[in-house]
N, C-alpha and C positions, 0 to 999 in steps of 0.2 A: 219510254217514249210511246205515244200513241196518236192515232188520227182521231180527232174528236168525232163523236157520233152526233148527227143532226138529221133533219128531215131529208137532206140531199144524199146522205150516206147510209141511211138506215137499211137500204136494200142491198148494200154491198155485201160481198162475201166476207165473213168475219174470221179473222185469223189471230190465234194466240201464239206468241213466240216465248218459249220458256228456256232460259239459260242463265247460269250464274256468272257468265262472262258478259259484262256490259257491252263491250265492243260488238260481240256477235249479235246481241239483242238489237242494238241500234242499227247495225248494217242491214240485217234482215228486215227490220221494220221499215227502213227507208226504201229499200228496193221493192218490197211488197206493196208499200203505199203508192209508189210510182206506177205499179201495175194495176192500181185501182182497188186494192183490197183494203178493208177496214181493219187496222192492226192494233192490238194491245200486246204488252209484254209483261212477263213476270220473272223475278230473279231466282226463283226456285220452285220446287214442286208444291210446297205448302201455299205459297202465294198464288200459284196457278189454280190450286184446288179452290181457294177462296174466290178467285175470278170466275171459275166455272159455276159457283153457287149463284153468282149475279147474272150471268149471261150464258146463252148457248152459242157454241162456235161451230163453224163449218170446217175449220182446219186448226189443228194444234201441232205445232212444231216444237219438239222438246229434246233437250239434251238428256242423256241417260244417267250421267254421274253428276249429282248435285247435292248440296247440303239440304237439310230440312225437307226430306222426301225426294228420293231419286226418281228417275224417269220410269222405271218398271212399276213402282208403286203408283205413280201418277197415272199410268195407263189404266189401272183399275178405277181410279177416280173418273177418268174420262169416260170409260165404259158405263159408269153409273150415272154421270151427270150430263154428258153430251155424247150419247152412244152413236149418233149419226156423224160425228166429226171424223174427217180424214186425218189420221194421226201419222206424223212423220217423225222418226227418231234420229237424233244426231249422236254420233259416238266417236270417241277417240280412235285413231288409227290402231289397228291390231286387236279390236274387240268385235270382230264380225260375229262370233258365236253369241255374244250378248244381244246383238241386233236381231239374230234369228229368234232368240228367246222373246224379244220384244214383239216380233211379228206374230209369234204364236199366241201372244197375249192381246192381239188385236191391232197392232200397228200396220199401216198400209205399206210403208216402205222405210228405208233407212238411208242415211248418207254418212260417209266417213269424213271426219275432220282430218286435215283441213279440206275445205270444199270450195267450189266455185258457186257464187250466188245463182248464176244461171241454171246450175244443176238443181238447186233447191226449187227455184221457180218452176222448172219443167216438171218436177215431181209433184208439186202442188197442182199444176194444171192437169196432169195425168190422173191424179187421185180424185179430183173433183169430177172429171169426165167419167172415170170408172164408177164413182158413186152414182152419177146421174144415169148411166147405162145399166148399172148392176152387173156388168160383165167386163171383159177386156183382158188383155195380156198382162196387166199389172194387178191382177187379183192377188189376194194374200197368199194363196197356195203357190202361185207362180213366183212370187217374190221370195217366199221361203225356200223354194227349190233353187232359185238363182243364188241366193245367199249361201245356201249349203254347198253349191258347186264352187263358189268362190272360196269359201272356207276350206273345202277339200283341196283346192289347188294350192292355197297358202300353206296348208298343213303338209302337203307333199314337199314343198320347197323347204319347210322347216326340217322335215325328216332327212332330206338330202344333205343339209348343212349342219346337222346336229353334231355337237362335240361335247366332251366332258372336261370341266375344270375340277381340279382336285384340291380339297381344303384339308390342311393337316390337322390331325388329332394328336395331342402330345401328352406325355406323362407330366406329373407335377414338377419334375426337375427339367422339363423342356425338351426331352428327347422325343423323336418322332415315333409314334405308335402305329399310326395308319393315316389313311386319307379317305375323306368322303367324296365320292364322285357326284358332281353337280351338273345338271343339264344346262346346256347353252346351245344357241343356234344363231346363224347369221341372218335368219329371216326376220325382218323388223316387225312383221305382223304379230309376233309373239314375244313381247318384251320380258316376260318372266315365266317361270315354270308353271304357275297356276293357270295362266292363259293357255299354255300347251295342253295341260291335263284337261281343262274344260273343253277344248276343241276335240281332244281324243275321245272323251266321253260322248260328246254329241255325235261324232262321226263313227262311233263304235270301233275305235282304233287303239284302245288301251293295250291290247296284247301286242300289236305291232310296235307300238311305242316302247313298251317294256323290253321287248326283244332287242330293239335297236340300241336302247340305252345299255343293256347288259353287255352286248357285243362290243360297243364302243368303249365301255368302261374297261374291259379287258385289254383292248388295244392300247389305250393310253397308259394303263398301269404297268406296262412292260418296262417303262422308264423309272419305276419306283425303286427306292432303296431295298436291298435284300432284307427280307424279314418283315417288311411293312405290311399292314393289313388293309384290305380294300373294303370300304363301307359303301354299299349300293342300296339306294332307295327303292322300295317296292310299293306300288299301289296295291291295296288289298285285293283288287281284281286279278293281279298277277298270280295270286295263289291258285287261281283256277286255270292257269295256262300250263298245259302239259309240257311245253318246252322247258319251263323252269326246272322241271324234275328230271330232265334227260341227262344221263351221265356223260353224253357226248357234247353237250352244249359247252361253249368256250368258258363260261363262268364256272360250270361244274368242275372243269379240269383244274381249277385253282381253288376249289371250295374250302380247303383248310385255312386259306388266307382271307376268306370273304366273310363279312358280316352283313346280313340282309336286314335293312332298316324298314320297319313297317310302321306307318302312321295311320292311326285309326280315323282318318278324315272321311272315309266311307266306312260304313258299319261292317264289322266282321260277322255280325249276326246273320246276314243274308247269305253267307258262304257255307258250303257243306264241309263238315268234318275238318275244321281248322286245326285242331290238335293233331289229327292224323297226317295232314299235309305238312305241318311243321316238323313232325317226327321224320317224315320222308326226306325233308331238306337236311335235317341233322344227320341222317344216315349217309347222305352224300358228303358230309364234312362241313356244311355251312353252320355258322352260328347266327343267332337271331337277336335283333335289337328292337326295342320299342322307341320310336322317335317322338319328340315333342311332348314328353311327359310333363304335365302341368299346364299345357296349353288349352285344356278343355276338350281335346279330342281323345287322347289316349288316357284311359282311366284304369282303375284297379282291375276291372274286368279283363283288360288286356293281359294282365299277369297270368290269370288262370287259363286263358285261351292259348297264349303263346309261350309261357314259361321262359321269358327272355334270358339270354346270357348277358345282355348289356341293356341298360336304359339310358336314354339321353334326356337330360333335364332341359326343358324349353328355355329359350333365351329370356322370356318374360319373367321367369323366376330368377335368372342369373343376373340380369341387368340391375346394377345398383344394390346387390345383395349386402354389401358392406354398410349400406345406409339404412337398410330396412330389416329390423329384427324379425318381423313376421315372415318375410321371404326366407330368412335363415332358418326359422323354425320349420317351415314347410319342407325345405330341402332336407333338413335333418331327419324329419319323419319319413320322407321317401327313402333316404339313405338307410335308415334303420330297417325298413322292409327289404330293401335290396340286399343288405348284409345277411339277413336271415335266409334269403333265398339263394345266396351265393352269386349275386348279380353284380357286375361291374357298372359303375356310374360315370357317365360323361356329362360334363357341364358345357352346354353350347352357348355361344354368343359372348364369350369373354372379351372385353374390349379395353379394360384398364388394369393396371398393376394392383389397384386396391381390390378389385373383384377377384383377381388371381390369388392374392394373399388370403382373402377370406375363404375362398373355396378350398384352398390347400389346407387351411387351418381346420376346417370342419370335415375334411377327409375325403373329398372327391378324388376318384382314381385318375381320371383323364380330363383334359381340357381342350376346348376348341373355340376359336374365335379370331377376329381381326387383330387382336393383340399379337398373335404369333405369325400370321400371314394371311393374305387374301387368296381366294381360290385362283388357281392358274393351271396351265398345262404343265405336265411333268417333263423335265429334261434331265439328262445325265449331267452330273457335275464333274 
């Protein structure tokens, strides 16, 4: 939907609304049109980029998550094609850290969905005024600082309500071997662990987060069956936290029952003396696992750096393994290497009996997935 351009409207402020949700595009276009703006809409970033080739815009209001070029990529196109435009990003609730990233890339301000149209209209007016004056309290730096403050407050609430769900890891005959502790929180701003980690990185709170997770993991594990093992995820940055190596830390006191899972989602190459740090953890009694093997993050280089006791095959390999000979061959090759190194293999993401049967046939040691149970708090039976 758009307001046609003619001689009477050619001097109006031009606004481009970009969102893959038709309802949002039309509502914003209607209200902006009633305010006297000349409005066009685009259903995704690619369509918006083509529109920017045809015309210059004073204001661009764009969603961040869209098919065919997301909002962050579109910001680069705006900078190149309409650098004077006041850009406002819209983002789903709980992704303030992404909005901060957007403002670092040139956005004027952000609004969290769901939002009130009046709020968007006010931000548009403020943005145009700030552009006209070249100054004002709504400068990019002030907005970034404001967003970081809000993110910090939300992160604090997440830390206060953080708890651990425990996902069982079983032997091929169905007996409990251990539990993986999975991060959960009552703070709705962070709907999944990746959003928590992203915020922790942005706020430089990875060590604080890691310590809270490890302490809470121990508290919840007190209800685990005797002899069960506790699998705890580590961010690579945790290897630089001195508290991880303290014999007095709660996790260290049960180290012989603990497996530390390391995912190479952040490079190990930037860390000092990884083999030495891993050796120190083993001296405390911990075992070490590589998580997500086969996901494209953890590779063969991780074996030489970590010399893992356990490797966990990523669910992307496990899912439908009974239907895909190629997946089976990849798993077999990984298992061959693991056998030579004396490493235990865990298959993650097992959801069907057919997957379980195939993985048992080809010799996986341990299994994990919704077929056996969903993550939950531990309670005494």
